[in-house]
Structure formats: structure tokens, C-alpha cells
C-alpha positions in Angstrom: 61.1 128.2 159.6 62.6 129.7 162.8 63.5 127.1 165.5 61.6 127.3 168.7 63.7 128.9 171.4 65.3 128.0 173.7 67.5 125.7 171.6 70.0 123.2 173.1 72.7 121.8 170.8 74.6 118.8 171.9 77.7 116.8 170.9 79.8 114.2 172.6 82.3 116.7 174.1 80.1 119.8 174.8 76.7 121.2 174.7 75.4 124.7 174.0 72.3 126.2 175.6 71.2 129.7 176.4 72.1 131.2 179.7 69.4 130.7 182.3 68.7 132.8 185.4 70.3 130.1 187.6 73.6 130.3 185.7 74.5 133.7 187.0 76.9 132.6 189.7 78.7 130.2 187.3 79.0 132.9 184.6 80.2 135.5 187.0 82.8 133.2 188.5 84.2 132.1 185.1 84.4 135.7 183.9 86.0 136.9 187.1 88.6 134.1 187.1 89.4 134.9 183.4 89.2 138.7 183.5 92.8 139.3 182.6 92.8 136.5 180.0 89.7 138.0 178.2 90.3 141.8 178.6 92.5 142.2 175.5 89.7 140.7 173.3 86.6 142.1 175.0 84.4 144.6 173.1 84.1 148.0 174.6 81.8 150.9 174.0 83.5 154.0 172.4 82.8 157.4 174.0 80.4 159.3 171.8 79.9 163.0 172.6 77.8 164.9 170.1 77.0 168.4 171.4 79.2 167.6 174.5 76.7 164.9 175.7 78.1 161.5 176.6 75.6 158.9 175.1 77.2 156.1 177.1 76.0 157.3 180.5 73.5 154.4 180.7 74.1 151.5 183.0 74.9 148.0 181.8 71.9 145.7 182.0 71.5 143.4 185.0 72.0 139.7 184.6 68.2 139.1 184.5 67.8 141.9 181.8 70.7 140.4 179.8 69.1 136.9 179.8 65.7 138.3 178.9 67.3 140.3 176.0 69.2 137.2 174.8 65.9 135.3 174.7 64.0 138.1 173.0 66.7 138.5 170.3 66.6 134.8 169.6 62.9 134.6 169.5 62.9 137.4 166.9 65.7 135.6 165.0 68.2 138.4 165.3 71.0 136.8 167.4 71.4 133.5 169.2 73.7 133.4 172.3 74.7 130.1 174.0 76.8 129.1 177.0 79.4 126.5 176.2 79.2 123.6 178.7 81.6 120.7 179.2 80.0 118.2 181.6 78.7 120.4 184.4 81.1 123.3 183.8 80.3 126.5 182.0 83.4 127.0 180.0 82.6 130.0 177.7 80.1 131.6 175.4 79.4 131.6 171.7 77.1 133.8 169.8 75.6 134.0 166.3 74.8 137.7 165.9 73.9 140.3 163.3 71.6 137.8 161.6 70.2 139.2 158.3 67.7 137.4 156.2 66.4 138.4 152.7 69.0 138.6 149.9 72.0 138.4 152.2 71.1 135.6 154.7 74.2 136.0 156.9 75.6 136.6 160.3 78.7 136.6 162.4 80.1 134.4 165.1 81.9 135.5 168.3 83.2 133.4 171.2 85.3 133.3 174.3 86.5 130.4 176.5 87.8 129.8 180.0 91.6 129.7 179.8 91.5 126.4 181.7 89.8 124.7 178.7 92.0 126.0 175.8 93.6 123.7 173.3 91.1 121.0 173.7 89.0 121.5 170.6 85.9 122.7 172.5 85.7 126.1 170.9 86.3 124.7 167.5 83.5 122.2 168.1 81.2 125.0 169.4 81.8 127.0 166.2 81.0 123.9 164.1 77.8 123.3 166.1 76.6 126.9 165.7 77.6 126.9 162.0 75.5 123.8 161.5 72.6 125.4 163.3 72.9 128.5 161.2 73.1 126.6 157.9 70.5 123.9 158.5 68.0 125.5 161.0 68.2 129.2 159.8 69.2 128.5 156.2 71.8 131.3 156.3 74.1 131.6 153.3 77.2 133.2 154.8 78.9 133.4 158.2 81.8 135.5 159.3 84.3 135.3 162.2 86.1 138.6 162.6 89.2 138.5 164.9 92.2 140.5 165.9 95.2 139.6 163.8 97.4 138.9 166.8 94.9 136.4 168.3 96.5 133.2 166.8 94.4 130.9 168.9 91.2 132.3 167.6 92.5 132.2 164.0 93.3 128.5 164.5 89.7 127.9 165.7 88.2 129.6 162.5 90.6 127.7 160.2 90.0 124.3 161.9 86.2 125.0 161.7 86.5 125.4 157.9 86.4 129.2 157.6 88.6 130.8 155.0 90.5 134.0 155.2 88.7 136.8 153.3 90.5 140.0 154.1 91.3 142.8 156.5 89.0 145.1 158.3 90.9 148.2 159.5 89.6 149.8 162.7 86.6 147.4 162.6 85.5 147.0 166.3 86.1 148.9 169.5 88.1 146.3 171.6 89.9 147.0 174.9 89.3 150.8 174.6 90.4 151.4 171.0 89.3 150.9 167.4 91.1 147.7 166.4 92.0 146.1 163.1 90.4 142.7 162.4 90.8 139.9 159.9 87.7 138.2 158.5 87.1 134.5 158.0 84.1 133.3 156.0 82.2 130.1 155.5 79.3 129.8 153.0 76.5 127.3 153.0 76.7 125.0 150.1 73.1 124.0 150.5 71.8 127.4 149.4 72.1 128.3 145.7 
């Protein structure tokens, strides 16, 4: 049964909750302060020009549209995006996306964190919380974390959260303006046979 959205997930160190309209200023401030830190890892949209027409001529959604889209996707069970909070500070985001049910029952996790909060275990804890949500509330079978091979910090997060290396994915995602190789880490739900 699909959990009722919005979902708030708590632990002693952090809590996860969907972005709210009133979080815009905090999110924009954290992203602005961390622009250079995050840029090498941020997804970009490739230029697609069939028949000479650039399909990426659309504008990015406004913050309000983004929050509405996050909520719609979660209510429909396709993706679940959370802000990561430590005390009263928004310190990052984590998403469970690409959710598929049926015979596959899987999804993938992506995350980013404010550089002022690295090496404290908060992202690992967020991955553990989202994994638990995926496995117990959604009853997913398999989760993936795909990351750039040179991102040692992200690799340590995946490994500490119990994900195991599965393999390489050449030219897997468009990151920082180019198709980039990734490595895949996987965790399976032992509750599902």
C-alpha cells in the first residue's frame, strides 16, 4: 500500500521531509553557497537537435512548480524527494527515483549535501532511511546508487549504507555537460522472495 504523502522520516541525527513552499529561501541559499562544490556532480540536459530544432528550449520550472511536481510524483508512486535537515538547517537533498513496480520493483537513489556537513555520517544515514522506506513502505526489491568513479566520498556513502559494487556503466548520465561513466552499487530487500 502506497504511504500517504507527504512523508516525514526521522532519526536522532537528521530528518527527511519533502520541500515545502516556505523552504525556497533556504534551498536557494544552500545551493548558491555550494555551487562550485556541487557543479562537477550535477546532472545536465544534453543538447538534442533532431531536424535542427533544439528540444531543450524550455524554461526550468519555478520553485513552486518544482514542489508541486515533487508532490505529484510522490503521490503517484514514481519518485520521492526529500530535503535533508539537521536541526533547523537544510543540509541537502535525497531522492528515490525511477520507481518501478511489477516484476522489477526497483528504483535508484541520488543525493547531495552541503559541504559544511560532509564527513559527519548524515548522508549515509539519509541513504539508510530512504532505503528502509523503499524496502518496508514500498516493498521494493532492488535499489541502485550510480555514481561517478572519481567521487570517492559518494562511494564511501554507498558502501557504508550496505550497497555492494555491481559494475560499470559507460556514458551513463549527462553530468556537468558531458556523458559520464558511472559505477553502480546495489542493495536488495531480503524481505521479498
